[in-house]
N, CA, C and O atoms as CSV, one atom per row, in Angstrom:
chain,resi,resn,atom,element,x,y,z
A,1,SER,N,N,3.608,-17.237,-10.167
A,1,SER,CA,C,4.582,-18.309,-10.202
A,1,SER,C,C,3.932,-19.642,-10.574
A,1,SER,O,O,4.634,-20.586,-10.934
A,2,TYR,N,N,2.580,-19.736,-10.491
A,2,TYR,CA,C,1.883,-20.978,-10.831
A,2,TYR,C,C,1.348,-20.977,-12.255
A,2,TYR,O,O,0.808,-21.985,-12.712
A,3,GLY,N,N,1.488,-19.874,-12.954
A,3,GLY,CA,C,1.014,-19.811,-14.333
A,3,GLY,C,C,-0.498,-19.791,-14.455
A,3,GLY,O,O,-1.048,-20.328,-15.416
A,4,VAL,N,N,-1.163,-19.193,-13.516
A,4,VAL,CA,C,-2.629,-19.120,-13.537
A,4,VAL,C,C,-3.067,-18.263,-14.715
A,4,VAL,O,O,-2.571,-17.151,-14.902
A,5,SER,N,N,-4.004,-18.786,-15.513
A,5,SER,CA,C,-4.466,-18.045,-16.687
A,5,SER,C,C,-5.913,-17.577,-16.569
A,5,SER,O,O,-6.361,-16.741,-17.354
A,6,GLU,N,N,-6.636,-18.105,-15.605
A,6,GLU,CA,C,-8.030,-17.711,-15.367
A,6,GLU,C,C,-8.339,-17.950,-13.898
A,6,GLU,O,O,-7.715,-18.781,-13.239
A,7,VAL,N,N,-9.316,-17.203,-13.402
A,7,VAL,CA,C,-9.835,-17.432,-12.052
A,7,VAL,C,C,-11.313,-17.755,-12.196
A,7,VAL,O,O,-12.042,-17.058,-12.903
A,8,VAL,N,N,-11.755,-18.815,-11.525
A,8,VAL,CA,C,-13.159,-19.221,-11.566
A,8,VAL,C,C,-13.752,-19.012,-10.174
A,8,VAL,O,O,-13.232,-19.514,-9.178
A,9,ILE,N,N,-14.841,-18.265,-10.131
A,9,ILE,CA,C,-15.528,-17.962,-8.873
A,9,ILE,C,C,-16.924,-18.568,-8.932
A,9,ILE,O,O,-17.640,-18.391,-9.917
A,10,GLY,N,N,-17.308,-19.278,-7.885
A,10,GLY,CA,C,-18.642,-19.863,-7.825
A,10,GLY,C,C,-19.715,-18.800,-7.705
A,10,GLY,O,O,-19.594,-17.864,-6.914
A,11,MET,N,N,-20.772,-18.954,-8.501
A,11,MET,CA,C,-21.899,-18.018,-8.471
A,11,MET,C,C,-23.096,-18.712,-7.838
A,11,MET,O,O,-23.578,-19.721,-8.354
A,12,PRO,N,N,-23.581,-18.171,-6.715
A,12,PRO,CA,C,-24.695,-18.805,-5.997
A,12,PRO,C,C,-26.062,-18.442,-6.573
A,12,PRO,O,O,-26.799,-17.642,-5.997
A,13,PHE,N,N,-26.387,-19.037,-7.706
A,13,PHE,CA,C,-27.710,-18.810,-8.293
A,13,PHE,C,C,-28.776,-19.464,-7.421
A,13,PHE,O,O,-28.511,-20.430,-6.706
A,14,ASN,N,N,-29.991,-18.914,-7.496
A,14,ASN,CA,C,-31.131,-19.562,-6.860
A,14,ASN,C,C,-31.473,-20.813,-7.666
A,14,ASN,O,O,-31.025,-20.961,-8.803
A,15,MET,N,N,-32.255,-21.701,-7.089
A,15,MET,CA,C,-32.586,-22.949,-7.777
A,15,MET,C,C,-33.306,-22.719,-9.101
A,15,MET,O,O,-33.213,-23.553,-10.002
A,16,ASP,N,N,-34.019,-21.611,-9.235
A,16,ASP,CA,C,-34.711,-21.322,-10.496
A,16,ASP,C,C,-33.809,-20.615,-11.511
A,16,ASP,O,O,-34.263,-20.240,-12.592
A,17,GLY,N,N,-32.527,-20.432,-11.160
A,17,GLY,CA,C,-31.578,-19.804,-12.069
A,17,GLY,C,C,-31.470,-18.297,-11.915
A,17,GLY,O,O,-30.619,-17.671,-12.545
A,18,SER,N,N,-32.307,-17.719,-11.101
A,18,SER,CA,C,-32.246,-16.277,-10.892
A,18,SER,C,C,-31.108,-15.935,-9.927
A,18,SER,O,O,-30.552,-16.807,-9.258
A,19,GLU,N,N,-30.784,-14.659,-9.876
A,19,GLU,CA,C,-29.733,-14.198,-8.982
A,19,GLU,C,C,-30.365,-13.513,-7.779
A,19,GLU,O,O,-31.229,-12.649,-7.924
A,20,GLY,N,N,-29.934,-13.902,-6.615
A,20,GLY,CA,C,-30.434,-13.309,-5.386
A,20,GLY,C,C,-29.396,-12.433,-4.725
A,20,GLY,O,O,-28.439,-11.990,-5.359
A,21,PHE,N,N,-29.593,-12.191,-3.452
A,21,PHE,CA,C,-28.744,-11.315,-2.662
A,21,PHE,C,C,-27.286,-11.792,-2.654
A,21,PHE,O,O,-26.373,-10.982,-2.816
A,22,LYS,N,N,-27.064,-13.078,-2.471
A,22,LYS,CA,C,-25.691,-13.595,-2.417
A,22,LYS,C,C,-24.983,-13.456,-3.757
A,22,LYS,O,O,-23.783,-13.187,-3.798
A,23,ALA,N,N,-25.706,-13.633,-4.842
A,23,ALA,CA,C,-25.100,-13.459,-6.167
A,23,ALA,C,C,-24.652,-12.018,-6.362
A,23,ALA,O,O,-23.617,-11.766,-6.979
A,24,ASP,N,N,-25.419,-11.079,-5.846
A,24,ASP,CA,C,-25.044,-9.669,-5.936
A,24,ASP,C,C,-23.735,-9.412,-5.183
A,24,ASP,O,O,-22.879,-8.666,-5.657
A,25,ILE,N,N,-23.586,-10.029,-4.020
A,25,ILE,CA,C,-22.354,-9.883,-3.245
A,25,ILE,C,C,-21.169,-10.447,-4.029
A,25,ILE,O,O,-20.098,-9.841,-4.068
A,26,VAL,N,N,-21.368,-11.609,-4.653
A,26,VAL,CA,C,-20.286,-12.226,-5.435
A,26,VAL,C,C,-19.927,-11.350,-6.626
A,26,VAL,O,O,-18.745,-11.184,-6.928
A,27,ARG,N,N,-20.910,-10.791,-7.305
A,27,ARG,CA,C,-20.625,-9.905,-8.445
A,27,ARG,C,C,-19.807,-8.694,-7.998
A,27,ARG,O,O,-18.857,-8.304,-8.677
A,28,LYS,N,N,-20.169,-8.102,-6.866
A,28,LYS,CA,C,-19.420,-6.945,-6.357
A,28,LYS,C,C,-17.984,-7.352,-5.992
A,28,LYS,O,O,-17.036,-6.626,-6.292
A,29,PHE,N,N,-17.830,-8.513,-5.346
A,29,PHE,CA,C,-16.497,-9.015,-5.022
A,29,PHE,C,C,-15.690,-9.214,-6.295
A,29,PHE,O,O,-14.524,-8.824,-6.361
A,30,THR,N,N,-16.303,-9.817,-7.304
A,30,THR,CA,C,-15.620,-10.096,-8.560
A,30,THR,C,C,-15.122,-8.813,-9.208
A,30,THR,O,O,-13.987,-8.754,-9.680
A,31,GLU,N,N,-15.958,-7.797,-9.233
A,31,GLU,CA,C,-15.550,-6.524,-9.845
A,31,GLU,C,C,-14.364,-5.920,-9.107
A,31,GLU,O,O,-13.461,-5.373,-9.740
A,32,THR,N,N,-14.350,-6.009,-7.799
A,32,THR,CA,C,-13.206,-5.512,-7.026
A,32,THR,C,C,-11.967,-6.363,-7.307
A,32,THR,O,O,-10.880,-5.827,-7.523
A,33,PHE,N,N,-12.132,-7.683,-7.304
A,33,PHE,CA,C,-11.021,-8.611,-7.545
A,33,PHE,C,C,-10.380,-8.362,-8.907
A,33,PHE,O,O,-9.157,-8.408,-9.033
A,34,LYS,N,N,-11.197,-8.100,-9.925
A,34,LYS,CA,C,-10.694,-7.888,-11.285
A,34,LYS,C,C,-9.720,-6.718,-11.365
A,34,LYS,O,O,-8.870,-6.680,-12.255
A,35,LYS,N,N,-9.835,-5.775,-10.456
A,35,LYS,CA,C,-8.939,-4.617,-10.454
A,35,LYS,C,C,-7.513,-5.006,-10.078
A,35,LYS,O,O,-6.579,-4.245,-10.333
A,36,TYR,N,N,-7.335,-6.165,-9.482
A,36,TYR,CA,C,-6.032,-6.588,-8.979
A,36,TYR,C,C,-5.363,-7.681,-9.808
A,36,TYR,O,O,-4.237,-8.078,-9.510
A,37,VAL,N,N,-6.030,-8.162,-10.824
A,37,VAL,CA,C,-5.457,-9.221,-11.659
A,37,VAL,C,C,-5.597,-8.855,-13.132
A,37,VAL,O,O,-6.504,-8.117,-13.518
A,38,ASP,N,N,-4.693,-9.378,-13.943
A,38,ASP,CA,C,-4.719,-9.118,-15.386
A,38,ASP,C,C,-5.074,-10.366,-16.177
A,38,ASP,O,O,-4.587,-10.565,-17.290
A,39,ILE,N,N,-5.925,-11.206,-15.597
A,39,ILE,CA,C,-6.380,-12.425,-16.261
A,39,ILE,C,C,-7.902,-12.475,-16.163
A,39,ILE,O,O,-8.494,-11.793,-15.327
A,40,PRO,N,N,-8.531,-13.272,-17.007
A,40,PRO,CA,C,-9.996,-13.370,-16.948
A,40,PRO,C,C,-10.471,-13.923,-15.596
A,40,PRO,O,O,-9.872,-14.836,-15.028
A,41,VAL,N,N,-11.555,-13.342,-15.110
A,41,VAL,CA,C,-12.218,-13.805,-13.888
A,41,VAL,C,C,-13.623,-14.198,-14.304
A,41,VAL,O,O,-14.395,-13.367,-14.781
A,42,LEU,N,N,-13.951,-15.476,-14.121
A,42,LEU,CA,C,-15.192,-16.038,-14.645
A,42,LEU,C,C,-16.056,-16.581,-13.520
A,42,LEU,O,O,-15.565,-16.888,-12.433
A,43,HIS,N,N,-17.341,-16.694,-13.794
A,43,HIS,CA,C,-18.272,-17.284,-12.831
A,43,HIS,C,C,-18.709,-18.664,-13.297
A,43,HIS,O,O,-18.853,-18.918,-14.493
A,44,GLU,N,N,-18.915,-19.545,-12.332
A,44,GLU,CA,C,-19.450,-20.879,-12.616
A,44,GLU,C,C,-20.567,-21.155,-11.617
A,44,GLU,O,O,-20.440,-20.855,-10.430
A,45,ASP,N,N,-21.640,-21.718,-12.101
A,45,ASP,CA,C,-22.795,-22.055,-11.264
A,45,ASP,C,C,-22.365,-22.979,-10.132
A,45,ASP,O,O,-21.733,-24.008,-10.370
A,46,GLU,N,N,-22.704,-22.615,-8.910
A,46,GLU,CA,C,-22.329,-23.452,-7.775
A,46,GLU,C,C,-23.523,-24.124,-7.098
A,46,GLU,O,O,-23.394,-24.683,-6.009
A,47,ARG,N,N,-24.680,-24.066,-7.750
A,47,ARG,CA,C,-25.860,-24.698,-7.148
A,47,ARG,C,C,-25.613,-26.168,-6.856
A,47,ARG,O,O,-25.079,-26.901,-7.689
A,48,LEU,N,N,-25.998,-26.576,-5.697
A,48,LEU,CA,C,-25.960,-27.964,-5.226
A,48,LEU,C,C,-24.555,-28.536,-5.018
A,48,LEU,O,O,-24.425,-29.722,-4.714
A,49,THR,N,N,-23.509,-27.735,-5.171
A,49,THR,CA,C,-22.173,-28.296,-4.982
A,49,THR,C,C,-21.910,-28.661,-3.523
A,49,THR,O,O,-21.219,-29.644,-3.253
A,50,THR,N,N,-22.442,-27.897,-2.586
A,50,THR,CA,C,-22.246,-28.234,-1.172
A,50,THR,C,C,-22.944,-29.551,-0.853
A,50,THR,O,O,-22.381,-30.405,-0.168
A,51,ALA,N,N,-24.162,-29.716,-1.344
A,51,ALA,CA,C,-24.893,-30.966,-1.114
A,51,ALA,C,C,-24.161,-32.133,-1.769
A,51,ALA,O,O,-24.067,-33.215,-1.189
A,52,GLN,N,N,-23.642,-31.917,-2.976
A,52,GLN,CA,C,-22.901,-32.971,-3.672
A,52,GLN,C,C,-21.617,-33.313,-2.908
A,52,GLN,O,O,-21.235,-34.480,-2.832
A,53,ALA,N,N,-20.955,-32.304,-2.344
A,53,ALA,CA,C,-19.741,-32.545,-1.559
A,53,ALA,C,C,-20.070,-33.381,-0.319
A,53,ALA,O,O,-19.353,-34.327,0.006
A,54,HIS,N,N,-21.157,-33.025,0.367
A,54,HIS,CA,C,-21.569,-33.805,1.545
A,54,HIS,C,C,-21.873,-35.250,1.162
A,54,HIS,O,O,-21.472,-36.182,1.859
A,55,ARG,N,N,-22.583,-35.428,0.051
A,55,ARG,CA,C,-22.943,-36.769,-0.405
A,55,ARG,C,C,-21.699,-37.614,-0.685
A,55,ARG,O,O,-21.622,-38.776,-0.287
A,56,SER,N,N,-20.735,-37.015,-1.371
A,56,SER,CA,C,-19.531,-37.787,-1.706
A,56,SER,C,C,-18.732,-38.136,-0.458
A,56,SER,O,O,-18.122,-39.202,-0.387
A,57,MET,N,N,-18.734,-37.241,0.524
A,57,MET,CA,C,-18.013,-37.547,1.763
A,57,MET,C,C,-18.739,-38.603,2.583
A,57,MET,O,O,-18.101,-39.424,3.242
A,58,LEU,N,N,-20.068,-38.589,2.548
A,58,LEU,CA,C,-20.825,-39.633,3.236
A,58,LEU,C,C,-20.548,-40.993,2.618
A,58,LEU,O,O,-20.404,-41.992,3.323
A,59,GLU,N,N,-20.475,-41.021,1.290
A,59,GLU,CA,C,-20.161,-42.268,0.593
A,59,GLU,C,C,-18.761,-42.754,0.954
A,59,GLU,O,O,-18.495,-43.956,0.978
A,60,GLY,N,N,-17.871,-41.802,1.236
A,60,GLY,CA,C,-16.521,-42.153,1.638
A,60,GLY,C,C,-16.405,-42.414,3.127
A,60,GLY,O,O,-15.309,-42.652,3.635
A,61,ASP,N,N,-17.536,-42.371,3.833
A,61,ASP,CA,C,-17.620,-42.683,5.257
A,61,ASP,C,C,-16.770,-41.750,6.127
A,61,ASP,O,O,-16.167,-42.191,7.105
A,62,LEU,N,N,-16.722,-40.469,5.771
A,62,LEU,CA,C,-16.005,-39.509,6.595
A,62,LEU,C,C,-16.864,-39.109,7.786
A,62,LEU,O,O,-18.086,-39.017,7.675
A,63,SER,N,N,-16.233,-38.875,8.906
A,63,SER,CA,C,-16.946,-38.466,10.111
A,63,SER,C,C,-17.523,-37.063,9.914
A,63,SER,O,O,-17.089,-36.325,9.029
A,64,ARG,N,N,-18.486,-36.709,10.730
A,64,ARG,CA,C,-19.130,-35.398,10.651
A,64,ARG,C,C,-18.096,-34.287,10.785
A,64,ARG,O,O,-18.141,-33.304,10.046
A,65,GLY,N,N,-17.170,-34.437,11.721
A,65,GLY,CA,C,-16.139,-33.422,11.935
A,65,GLY,C,C,-15.262,-33.226,10.718
A,65,GLY,O,O,-14.954,-32.091,10.355
A,66,LYS,N,N,-14.856,-34.309,10.083
A,66,LYS,CA,C,-14.032,-34.216,8.884
A,66,LYS,C,C,-14.816,-33.619,7.725
A,66,LYS,O,O,-14.273,-32.842,6.939
A,67,ARG,N,N,-16.094,-33.979,7.616
A,67,ARG,CA,C,-16.930,-33.412,6.554
A,67,ARG,C,C,-17.030,-31.905,6.709
A,67,ARG,O,O,-16.904,-31.168,5.731
A,68,LYS,N,N,-17.253,-31.447,7.920
A,68,LYS,CA,C,-17.412,-30.013,8.172
A,68,LYS,C,C,-16.164,-29.236,7.762
A,68,LYS,O,O,-16.260,-28.133,7.224
A,69,LYS,N,N,-14.997,-29.816,8.016
A,69,LYS,CA,C,-13.738,-29.146,7.702
A,69,LYS,C,C,-13.450,-29.123,6.199
A,69,LYS,O,O,-12.757,-28.226,5.720
A,70,ARG,N,N,-13.970,-30.091,5.455
A,70,ARG,CA,C,-13.587,-30.249,4.048
A,70,ARG,C,C,-14.651,-29.852,3.037
A,70,ARG,O,O,-14.368,-29.794,1.840
A,71,VAL,N,N,-15.857,-29.580,3.488
A,71,VAL,CA,C,-16.964,-29.388,2.546
A,71,VAL,C,C,-16.717,-28.235,1.578
A,71,VAL,O,O,-16.994,-28.378,0.387
A,72,ASP,N,N,-16.209,-27.106,2.042
A,72,ASP,CA,C,-16.001,-25.970,1.143
A,72,ASP,C,C,-14.924,-26.261,0.104
A,72,ASP,O,O,-15.057,-25.879,-1.059
A,73,ALA,N,N,-13.858,-26.940,0.525
A,73,ALA,CA,C,-12.789,-27.275,-0.420
A,73,ALA,C,C,-13.293,-28.240,-1.491
A,73,ALA,O,O,-12.952,-28.099,-2.665
A,74,ILE,N,N,-14.093,-29.205,-1.093
A,74,ILE,CA,C,-14.622,-30.164,-2.063
A,74,ILE,C,C,-15.623,-29.485,-2.990
A,74,ILE,O,O,-15.632,-29.751,-4.192
A,75,ALA,N,N,-16.462,-28.615,-2.448
A,75,ALA,CA,C,-17.406,-27.867,-3.291
A,75,ALA,C,C,-16.644,-27.015,-4.306
A,75,ALA,O,O,-17.047,-26.930,-5.466
A,76,ALA,N,N,-15.551,-26.387,-3.883
A,76,ALA,CA,C,-14.738,-25.581,-4.804
A,76,ALA,C,C,-14.147,-26.459,-5.904
A,76,ALA,O,O,-14.092,-26.049,-7.063
A,77,GLN,N,N,-13.712,-27.652,-5.550
A,77,GLN,CA,C,-13.190,-28.581,-6.559
A,77,GLN,C,C,-14.267,-28.957,-7.564
A,77,GLN,O,O,-13.995,-29.059,-8.761
A,78,LEU,N,N,-15.472,-29.161,-7.089
A,78,LEU,CA,C,-16.587,-29.503,-7.983
A,78,LEU,C,C,-16.901,-28.350,-8.932
A,78,LEU,O,O,-17.172,-28.571,-10.112
A,79,ILE,N,N,-16.863,-27.127,-8.420
A,79,ILE,CA,C,-17.115,-25.945,-9.252
A,79,ILE,C,C,-16.057,-25.861,-10.348
A,79,ILE,O,O,-16.380,-25.668,-11.520
A,80,LEU,N,N,-14.795,-26.006,-9.961
A,80,LEU,CA,C,-13.702,-25.935,-10.936
A,80,LEU,C,C,-13.792,-27.073,-11.949
A,80,LEU,O,O,-13.586,-26.849,-13.142
A,81,GLN,N,N,-14.094,-28.279,-11.500
A,81,GLN,CA,C,-14.192,-29.415,-12.419
A,81,GLN,C,C,-15.327,-29.215,-13.419
A,81,GLN,O,O,-15.185,-29.554,-14.594
A,82,THR,N,N,-16.447,-28.670,-12.964
A,82,THR,CA,C,-17.566,-28.376,-13.868
A,82,THR,C,C,-17.136,-27.396,-14.945
A,82,THR,O,O,-17.442,-27.580,-16.123
A,83,TYR,N,N,-16.424,-26.350,-14.533
A,83,TYR,CA,C,-15.938,-25.358,-15.485
A,83,TYR,C,C,-14.989,-26.001,-16.495
A,83,TYR,O,O,-15.135,-25.801,-17.701
A,84,LEU,N,N,-14.015,-26.775,-16.003
A,84,LEU,CA,C,-13.034,-27.403,-16.895
A,84,LEU,C,C,-13.697,-28.385,-17.859
A,84,LEU,O,O,-13.326,-28.446,-19.031
A,85,ASP,N,N,-14.671,-29.149,-17.377
A,85,ASP,CA,C,-15.388,-30.090,-18.247
A,85,ASP,C,C,-16.151,-29.345,-19.337
A,85,ASP,O,O,-16.137,-29.745,-20.501
A,86,ARG,N,N,-16.814,-28.261,-18.950
A,86,ARG,CA,C,-17.579,-27.480,-19.925
A,86,ARG,C,C,-16.649,-26.865,-20.965
A,86,ARG,O,O,-16.969,-26.841,-22.153
A,87,LYS,N,N,-15.512,-26.375,-20.522
A,87,LYS,CA,C,-14.531,-25.777,-21.432
A,87,LYS,C,C,-13.981,-26.824,-22.402
A,87,LYS,O,O,-13.831,-26.542,-23.591
A,88,ARG,N,N,-13.679,-28.024,-21.909
A,88,ARG,CA,C,-13.167,-29.107,-22.754
A,88,ARG,C,C,-14.196,-29.516,-23.797
A,88,ARG,O,O,-13.862,-29.696,-24.968
A,89,ILE,N,N,-15.440,-29.661,-23.373
A,89,ILE,CA,C,-16.510,-30.058,-24.292
A,89,ILE,C,C,-16.699,-29.005,-25.373
A,89,ILE,O,O,-16.879,-29.340,-26.544
A,90,LYS,N,N,-16.660,-27.736,-24.987
A,90,LYS,CA,C,-16.800,-26.658,-25.972
A,90,LYS,C,C,-15.661,-26.715,-26.992
A,90,LYS,O,O,-15.888,-26.557,-28.192
A,91,LYS,N,N,-14.445,-26.941,-26.514
A,91,LYS,CA,C,-13.292,-27.035,-27.415
A,91,LYS,C,C,-13.447,-28.199,-28.385
A,91,LYS,O,O,-13.155,-28.065,-29.573
A,92,GLU,N,N,-13.904,-29.338,-27.881
A,92,GLU,CA,C,-14.118,-30.509,-28.738
A,92,GLU,C,C,-15.186,-30.234,-29.785
A,92,GLU,O,O,-15.039,-30.618,-30.945
A,93,MET,N,N,-16.255,-29.572,-29.377
A,93,MET,CA,C,-17.342,-29.242,-30.320
A,93,MET,C,C,-16.844,-28.264,-31.387
A,93,MET,O,O,-17.162,-28.405,-32.568
A,94,ASP,N,N,-16.059,-27.270,-30.956
A,94,ASP,CA,C,-15.507,-26.301,-31.916
A,94,ASP,C,C,-14.596,-26.985,-32.923
A,94,ASP,O,O,-14.615,-26.646,-34.106
A,95,GLN,N,N,-13.788,-27.955,-32.461
A,95,GLN,CA,C,-12.887,-28.665,-33.363
A,95,GLN,C,C,-13.661,-29.521,-34.364
A,95,GLN,O,O,-13.255,-29.641,-35.520
A,96,ARG,N,N,-14.753,-30.105,-33.936
A,96,ARG,CA,C,-15.575,-30.916,-34.844
A,96,ARG,C,C,-16.242,-30.056,-35.896
A,96,ARG,O,O,-16.420,-30.486,-37.035
A,97,ASN,N,N,-16.619,-28.817,-35.509
A,97,ASN,CA,C,-17.333,-27.939,-36.420
A,97,ASN,C,C,-16.393,-27.127,-37.301
A,97,ASN,O,O,-16.850,-26.397,-38.181
A,98,ALA,N,N,-15.091,-27.242,-37.079
A,98,ALA,CA,C,-14.127,-26.444,-37.886
A,98,ALA,C,C,-13.856,-27.080,-39.224
A,98,ALA,O,O,-13.079,-26.546,-40.015
């Protein structure tokens, strides 16, 4: 009912870009999830998004309790925004090269 055309899932890469135990869990979840949807399911790097979410909330002077409740939602927003920005930039580059 919302017209969702893609699903973006955060991928917990290690700081060196390699995939560890948590990335394996996400890949397995993604493969199971794909069986239930008929749209693309994509991964986006989620490194440092939790730290970035905490930083932005500290700048906004949110209390520790409020930060704890909102950190995952803000990190998810950062992951999605990164994906959307990358997609927009790619589209712009493709249009320039056409």
